[in-house]
C-alpha positions as CSV (number, residue, x, y, z in Angstrom):
1,X,0.6,-10.1,6.4
2,X,3.3,-11.5,8.6
3,X,2.8,-13.0,12.0
4,X,5.7,-12.1,14.3
5,X,7.0,-13.3,17.6
6,X,10.0,-11.8,19.4
7,X,11.8,-13.0,22.5
8,X,15.1,-12.7,24.3
9,X,17.4,-15.5,25.5
10,X,19.3,-14.4,28.6
11,X,22.6,-16.0,28.7
12,X,25.9,-16.3,30.6
13,X,27.8,-15.9,27.3
14,X,29.9,-12.7,27.3
15,X,29.4,-10.4,24.3
16,X,32.9,-11.1,23.0
17,X,31.8,-14.7,22.4
18,X,28.7,-13.9,20.3
19,X,30.4,-14.4,16.9
20,X,31.7,-17.8,18.2
21,X,28.1,-18.6,19.3
22,X,26.7,-17.9,15.9
23,X,29.4,-20.1,14.3
24,X,28.4,-22.8,16.8
25,X,24.8,-22.4,15.9
26,X,25.5,-22.6,12.2
27,X,27.8,-25.7,12.5
28,X,25.6,-27.8,14.9
29,X,22.0,-26.6,14.2
30,X,21.6,-24.8,10.9
31,X,24.0,-26.6,8.5
32,X,23.0,-30.2,9.4
33,X,19.3,-29.4,8.8
34,X,18.2,-29.6,5.2
35,X,15.0,-27.6,5.9
36,X,17.0,-24.6,6.9
37,X,18.3,-22.0,4.5
38,X,20.8,-19.4,5.8
39,X,20.1,-16.0,4.1
40,X,22.5,-13.7,5.9
41,X,25.4,-14.3,8.4
42,X,27.6,-11.6,10.0
43,X,29.5,-11.3,13.3
44,X,26.5,-10.5,15.5
45,X,23.7,-11.0,13.1
46,X,22.1,-14.1,11.5
47,X,19.0,-14.6,9.3
48,X,17.7,-18.0,8.3
49,X,14.6,-19.6,7.0
50,X,13.1,-22.8,8.4
51,X,10.4,-24.0,6.0
52,X,8.2,-20.9,5.7
53,X,9.4,-19.3,9.0
54,X,12.0,-16.6,9.0
55,X,14.3,-16.2,12.1
56,X,16.4,-13.1,12.7
57,X,19.0,-13.3,15.5
58,X,20.7,-10.1,16.7
59,X,23.4,-10.3,19.4
60,X,23.8,-7.1,21.5
61,X,23.8,-7.1,25.3
62,X,21.5,-10.1,25.0
63,X,20.5,-12.5,22.3
64,X,17.4,-11.1,20.6
65,X,15.3,-13.3,18.3
66,X,12.5,-12.5,15.9
67,X,10.4,-15.1,14.2
68,X,8.0,-14.1,11.4
69,X,5.9,-16.0,8.8
70,X,2.9,-15.5,6.6
71,X,1.2,-18.5,8.2
72,X,1.1,-18.8,12.0
73,X,2.2,-22.3,13.1
74,X,2.5,-22.2,16.9
75,X,3.9,-25.7,17.2
76,X,6.7,-25.1,14.7
77,X,7.5,-21.7,16.2
78,X,7.7,-23.3,19.7
79,X,10.0,-26.0,18.3
80,X,12.4,-23.4,16.8
81,X,12.3,-21.4,20.0
82,X,13.1,-24.5,22.0
83,X,15.9,-25.5,19.6
84,X,17.6,-22.1,19.9
85,X,17.4,-22.2,23.7
86,X,19.0,-25.6,23.8
87,X,21.8,-24.6,21.4
88,X,22.6,-21.6,23.6
89,X,22.8,-23.8,26.7
90,X,25.1,-26.3,24.9
91,X,27.4,-23.4,23.8
92,X,27.5,-22.1,27.4
93,X,28.6,-25.5,28.6
94,X,31.3,-25.6,26.0
95,X,32.6,-22.3,27.4
96,X,32.5,-23.5,31.0
97,X,35.4,-25.8,30.4
98,X,37.6,-22.7,30.0
99,X,35.8,-20.4,32.4
100,X,37.2,-19.3,35.8
101,X,34.3,-19.0,38.2
102,X,34.9,-17.8,41.7
103,X,32.3,-17.7,44.5
104,X,32.6,-16.2,48.0
105,X,30.6,-15.7,51.1
106,X,32.2,-12.9,53.2
107,X,33.9,-14.0,56.3
108,X,33.7,-17.7,55.5
109,X,36.2,-20.2,54.3
110,X,37.6,-19.8,50.8
111,X,37.2,-23.1,49.0
112,X,37.6,-24.2,45.3
113,X,34.5,-24.6,43.2
114,X,33.6,-28.3,42.6
115,X,32.9,-29.0,38.9
116,X,29.8,-31.1,38.2
117,X,30.2,-34.8,37.7
118,X,28.5,-36.5,34.7
119,X,26.1,-38.1,37.1
120,X,25.1,-34.8,38.6
121,X,24.8,-33.1,35.3
122,X,22.4,-35.8,34.0
123,X,20.4,-35.8,37.2
124,X,19.4,-32.2,37.3
125,X,18.0,-30.7,40.5
126,X,18.3,-32.5,43.8
127,X,15.8,-35.3,44.1
128,X,13.3,-35.6,46.9
129,X,14.3,-37.0,50.3
130,X,13.0,-40.3,48.9
131,X,16.3,-40.8,47.2
132,X,18.1,-40.8,50.5
133,X,16.0,-43.8,51.6
134,X,16.8,-45.7,48.4
135,X,20.5,-45.4,49.3
136,X,19.8,-47.3,52.5
137,X,18.0,-50.1,50.7
138,X,21.1,-52.4,50.9
139,X,21.5,-51.6,54.6
140,X,17.9,-52.7,55.2
141,X,18.6,-56.1,53.6
142,X,21.7,-56.7,55.7
143,X,19.8,-55.7,58.9
144,X,16.9,-58.0,58.1
145,X,19.3,-60.9,57.6
146,X,20.9,-60.2,60.9
147,X,17.9,-59.3,63.1
148,X,15.0,-61.0,61.4
149,X,11.6,-59.3,61.7
150,X,12.9,-57.1,64.5
151,X,14.8,-55.3,61.8
152,X,11.6,-53.8,60.5
153,X,11.1,-51.8,63.6
154,X,14.7,-50.8,63.8
155,X,14.8,-49.7,60.1
156,X,11.6,-47.6,60.3
157,X,13.0,-45.9,63.4
158,X,16.3,-45.3,61.5
159,X,14.4,-43.7,58.6
160,X,12.5,-41.4,60.9
161,X,15.8,-40.4,62.5
162,X,17.3,-39.8,59.1
163,X,14.4,-37.4,58.3
164,X,14.6,-35.7,61.7
165,X,18.4,-35.1,61.3
166,X,18.5,-34.6,57.5
167,X,19.2,-30.9,58.1
168,X,22.5,-31.9,59.7
169,X,23.3,-34.1,56.7
170,X,22.6,-31.3,54.3
171,X,24.8,-28.9,56.4
172,X,27.6,-31.5,56.1
173,X,27.1,-31.5,52.3
174,X,27.1,-27.7,52.1
175,X,30.0,-25.3,52.4
176,X,28.6,-22.0,53.7
177,X,25.8,-21.0,56.0
178,X,23.8,-17.9,55.0
179,X,22.5,-15.7,57.8
180,X,20.8,-12.2,58.1
181,X,24.3,-10.8,59.0
182,X,26.0,-12.7,56.1
183,X,23.4,-12.8,53.3
184,X,25.4,-12.4,50.1
185,X,27.0,-14.8,47.7
186,X,29.4,-13.1,45.3
187,X,30.2,-14.6,41.9
188,X,32.9,-13.5,39.4
189,X,33.5,-15.2,36.1
190,X,36.1,-14.9,33.4
191,X,35.6,-16.6,30.1
192,X,39.0,-17.4,28.7
193,X,40.2,-18.8,25.4
194,X,41.0,-22.6,25.2
195,X,44.6,-21.9,24.5
196,X,45.1,-19.6,27.5
197,X,43.4,-22.0,29.9
198,X,45.4,-25.0,28.8
199,X,48.6,-23.0,28.9
200,X,47.8,-21.9,32.4
201,X,47.1,-25.4,33.6
202,X,50.3,-26.7,32.0
203,X,52.4,-23.9,33.6
204,X,50.8,-23.4,37.0
205,X,48.4,-26.3,37.7
206,X,44.8,-26.2,38.9
207,X,46.0,-25.4,42.5
208,X,47.0,-21.9,41.4
209,X,43.3,-21.1,40.8
210,X,42.7,-21.3,44.6
211,X,45.6,-18.9,45.1
212,X,44.1,-16.5,42.6
213,X,40.7,-16.8,44.3
214,X,42.3,-16.0,47.7
215,X,44.2,-13.0,46.3
216,X,41.1,-11.5,44.7
217,X,39.2,-12.0,48.0
218,X,41.9,-10.5,50.2
219,X,42.1,-7.3,48.0
220,X,38.3,-6.8,47.8
221,X,35.8,-8.4,50.2
222,X,38.4,-9.4,52.7
223,X,39.6,-5.8,52.9
224,X,36.1,-4.4,53.2
225,X,36.0,-3.2,49.6
226,X,33.5,-4.1,46.9
227,X,34.2,-6.9,44.5
228,X,35.4,-5.3,41.3
229,X,36.3,-7.4,38.2
230,X,39.2,-5.0,37.4
231,X,41.1,-6.2,40.5
232,X,40.7,-9.8,39.3
233,X,42.0,-8.7,35.8
234,X,45.2,-7.4,37.3
235,X,45.8,-10.5,39.3
236,X,45.0,-12.8,36.4
237,X,47.4,-10.9,34.1
238,X,50.3,-12.0,36.4
239,X,49.4,-15.5,35.3
240,X,49.3,-14.7,31.6
241,X,45.6,-14.1,31.1
242,X,44.5,-11.3,28.9
243,X,41.2,-10.3,30.5
244,X,38.8,-7.6,29.2
245,X,35.4,-6.5,30.3
246,X,33.9,-8.2,27.3
247,X,35.0,-11.6,28.8
248,X,33.9,-11.1,32.4
249,X,30.6,-11.2,34.4
250,X,29.9,-10.6,38.0
251,X,26.9,-10.7,40.3
252,X,26.1,-10.5,43.9
253,X,23.0,-12.3,45.2
254,X,21.3,-11.6,48.4
255,X,20.4,-15.2,49.1
256,X,18.9,-14.6,52.5
257,X,16.5,-12.0,51.2
258,X,15.3,-14.2,48.4
259,X,14.6,-17.1,50.8
260,X,13.0,-14.7,53.2
261,X,10.7,-13.3,50.5
262,X,9.6,-16.8,49.5
263,X,9.0,-17.8,53.1
264,X,6.9,-14.7,53.8
265,X,4.8,-15.5,50.7
266,X,4.2,-19.0,52.1
267,X,3.7,-17.5,55.6
268,X,6.2,-19.9,57.2
269,X,9.4,-19.4,59.3
270,X,12.6,-18.7,57.3
271,X,14.4,-22.1,57.0
272,X,18.1,-22.5,57.6
273,X,20.0,-21.8,54.4
274,X,23.2,-23.6,53.3
275,X,25.1,-23.0,50.1
276,X,27.1,-25.7,48.4
277,X,30.0,-24.4,46.2
278,X,29.5,-26.6,43.2
279,X,28.8,-25.7,39.6
280,X,25.9,-28.1,39.1
281,X,22.7,-26.1,39.4
282,X,20.7,-27.6,42.2
283,X,18.4,-26.8,45.1
284,X,16.7,-29.0,47.8
285,X,14.7,-28.7,51.0
286,X,14.4,-31.1,53.9
287,X,13.1,-31.3,57.4
288,X,10.2,-32.8,59.3
289,X,8.2,-29.6,59.3
290,X,8.4,-25.9,58.4
291,X,9.8,-24.9,61.9
292,X,12.8,-27.2,61.4
293,X,13.3,-26.8,57.6
294,X,16.6,-26.4,55.8
295,X,17.2,-25.4,52.2
296,X,20.4,-26.0,50.3
297,X,21.3,-24.1,47.2
298,X,24.4,-24.4,44.9
299,X,26.5,-21.6,43.5
300,X,25.9,-23.2,40.1
301,X,22.2,-22.4,40.4
302,X,22.8,-18.9,41.6
303,X,25.2,-18.2,38.7
304,X,22.9,-19.5,36.0
305,X,19.5,-18.2,37.1
306,X,17.9,-14.7,37.3
307,X,16.4,-13.4,40.6
308,X,12.8,-14.4,39.8
309,X,13.9,-17.8,38.6
310,X,15.8,-18.4,41.8
311,X,12.8,-17.2,43.8
312,X,10.5,-19.6,42.0
313,X,12.8,-22.6,42.5
314,X,13.0,-21.7,46.2
315,X,9.2,-21.6,46.1
316,X,9.1,-25.2,44.7
317,X,11.4,-26.4,47.5
318,X,9.3,-24.6,50.2
319,X,6.3,-26.3,48.7
320,X,7.7,-29.6,49.8
321,X,8.2,-28.3,53.3
322,X,4.7,-26.9,53.6
323,X,3.2,-30.1,52.4
324,X,5.4,-32.2,54.7
325,X,6.3,-34.2,51.6
326,X,9.5,-35.8,53.1
327,X,7.4,-37.1,55.9
328,X,4.6,-38.3,53.7
329,X,7.0,-40.1,51.4
330,X,8.7,-41.7,54.4
331,X,5.4,-43.2,55.4
332,X,4.8,-44.5,51.9
333,X,8.3,-46.1,51.7
334,X,8.0,-47.5,55.3
335,X,4.5,-48.9,54.5
336,X,5.8,-50.6,51.4
337,X,8.8,-52.0,53.4
338,X,6.5,-53.5,56.1
339,X,4.1,-55.0,53.5
340,X,7.0,-56.5,51.6
341,X,8.2,-58.4,54.6
342,X,4.7,-59.5,55.8
343,X,1.6,-59.6,53.6
344,X,3.4,-59.4,50.2
345,X,6.3,-61.7,51.2
346,X,4.9,-64.8,49.2
347,X,4.7,-62.6,46.1
348,X,8.2,-61.2,46.7
349,X,9.6,-64.7,47.0
350,X,8.3,-65.7,43.6
351,X,10.4,-63.0,41.8
352,X,12.2,-60.6,44.2
353,X,13.9,-58.5,41.4
354,X,10.6,-58.1,39.5
355,X,8.8,-57.1,42.7
356,X,11.4,-54.5,43.6
357,X,11.4,-53.0,40.1
358,X,7.6,-52.7,40.1
359,X,7.4,-51.4,43.7
360,X,10.1,-48.8,43.2
361,X,8.5,-47.7,39.9
362,X,5.2,-47.2,41.7
363,X,6.8,-45.3,44.6
364,X,8.6,-43.0,42.2
365,X,5.4,-42.5,40.2
366,X,3.6,-41.5,43.4
367,X,6.5,-39.2,44.2
368,X,5.7,-37.4,40.9
369,X,2.4,-36.3,42.4
370,X,4.3,-34.4,45.1
371,X,6.8,-32.8,42.7
372,X,4.0,-31.6,40.5
373,X,2.2,-30.3,43.6
374,X,5.4,-28.4,44.6
375,X,5.4,-26.7,41.1
376,X,1.8,-25.6,41.7
377,X,2.5,-24.3,45.2
378,X,5.4,-22.2,43.8
379,X,3.1,-20.9,41.1
380,X,0.3,-20.1,43.7
381,X,2.4,-18.5,46.4
382,X,5.3,-17.0,44.4
383,X,3.1,-16.1,41.5
384,X,5.7,-16.6,38.7
385,X,5.0,-20.0,37.0
386,X,6.8,-18.9,33.8
387,X,9.9,-18.0,35.8
388,X,9.9,-21.5,37.3
389,X,9.4,-23.0,33.8
390,X,12.4,-21.0,32.5
391,X,14.5,-22.1,35.4
392,X,13.7,-25.8,34.7
393,X,14.7,-25.2,31.0
394,X,18.1,-23.8,32.1
395,X,18.8,-26.4,34.7
396,X,17.6,-29.5,32.7
397,X,18.1,-28.5,29.1
398,X,20.1,-31.7,28.3
399,X,17.3,-33.9,29.7
400,X,14.8,-31.7,27.9
401,X,16.6,-32.3,24.6
402,X,16.4,-36.1,25.1
403,X,12.7,-36.0,26.1
404,X,11.8,-34.4,22.8
405,X,12.4,-37.8,21.1
406,X,9.0,-39.6,20.8
407,X,10.4,-43.0,21.8
408,X,11.6,-41.6,25.1
409,X,8.2,-40.3,26.3
410,X,6.9,-43.4,28.1
411,X,10.3,-44.3,29.6
412,X,10.6,-40.7,31.0
413,X,7.4,-41.4,33.0
414,X,8.4,-44.9,34.2
415,X,12.1,-44.5,35.2
416,X,13.1,-44.2,38.8
417,X,12.9,-40.5,39.2
418,X,10.6,-38.6,41.5
419,X,10.2,-35.7,39.0
420,X,7.8,-35.8,36.1
421,X,9.3,-35.3,32.7
422,X,10.6,-31.7,32.2
423,X,8.5,-31.1,29.0
424,X,5.4,-31.9,31.0
425,X,6.3,-29.6,33.9
426,X,7.3,-26.7,31.7
427,X,4.2,-26.9,29.5
428,X,2.0,-27.2,32.6
429,X,3.5,-24.2,34.3
430,X,3.4,-22.0,31.1
431,X,-0.3,-22.9,30.5
432,X,-1.4,-21.8,34.0
433,X,-3.6,-18.7,33.8
434,X,-4.8,-18.2,37.3
435,X,-3.0,-20.5,39.8
436,X,-4.6,-19.0,42.8
437,X,-8.0,-20.4,41.8
438,X,-6.7,-24.0,42.2
439,X,-8.5,-25.3,45.3
440,X,-6.6,-28.5,45.9
441,X,-3.1,-28.6,44.4
442,X,-2.4,-32.3,45.3
443,X,-5.6,-33.6,43.6
444,X,-5.0,-31.4,40.5
445,X,-1.4,-32.7,40.4
446,X,-2.5,-36.3,40.6
447,X,-5.0,-35.8,37.8
448,X,-2.4,-33.9,35.7
449,X,0.3,-36.5,36.1
450,X,-2.0,-39.4,35.3
451,X,-3.2,-37.5,32.2
452,X,0.3,-36.7,31.1
453,X,1.3,-40.3,31.5
454,X,-1.6,-41.5,29.4
455,X,-0.8,-38.9,26.7
456,X,2.8,-40.3,26.4
457,X,1.4,-43.4,24.8
458,X,-0.1,-41.4,21.9
459,X,2.9,-39.1,21.2
């Protein structure tokens, strides 16, 4: 008798690249592993054996995977599933170097897509508003040296003003404003060969990409016509690209409707919505309360995630607004700052650097309670914890790959990051059976985070 598990990996890879993906999988995952035996390998089909587990991969419109074995080993099967997902994401990123990705919001400025920096890629989703205050830490020191103890009052007022007007800051960071009359983000992608892309850059330069984007817009959305990939194909051919439907993907996302749906489930006013045209997959919410909330979403997140995954991420961010997390964390940071300069000053003077390290580690650890709570609130109100878990996998797969190393477990909990480790968040979300029965999400999150931290010492 064989135990079987089947699943599908939804991907941005166009079908034409499936053979290259299987080559990539073989070269970087199967071949280096002595425990794996490749049994059959064709263009869109792969069969291998990992110990006593057989894995069949069939690439059609999606990547379909079947695992089967005479002995059911859930831990090993989960490991293979996670491995395959991470390999898919790495291959997608290798293609992005030679992918033309265009995003538009009708009637708004046409701007080039900003590629993710290494820092943004490693960081993952936007951190909590607490990160903004850390940036002002150096300013606080200068003000204290200039104004003495009066600087404490001034700095606390400054922090409250930052929170109050943080929406304007995020609007400045963003590129497009989403409204009921202008709710859509349109995305069109062409996956090109490395040779074609490099030849294009050499001949025309990166500036020509903006010209292509404008020309596609003017002949479609700008003329009141639907966005059709075929029009882009004709324009790209003028620059020497050989595009076919197998190498292109397009999607239109009603961003306003998704945020509206999430807000209705939370029973709060619809926050202002800003889109940042950058390829790093991020989302964040800010504001002193739900009436003055703002959410910022990147085109990278919209391009990578499915509808329910986007909805669940928005639910996480609205969870911060509902819980007034930015305000609560501001109070925590401000309280620590006042204590540092008064009651705790003698301790600070003994070893300032050690104190700052410990204090910041504690603040970030406390912030993990609120991030874990926002995950629960999304699960409770949106009702799709597995979609949020999958979104976290897609957004943070590189971090997830690093977290799988046992020696990284404790460090992942102690580093200056308001988010708990991804492996903890994903496992927690996927194990939720009936989120609506949770009576106090914050207390449960505190208990879960402390338990997860303790378990990291035994992994």
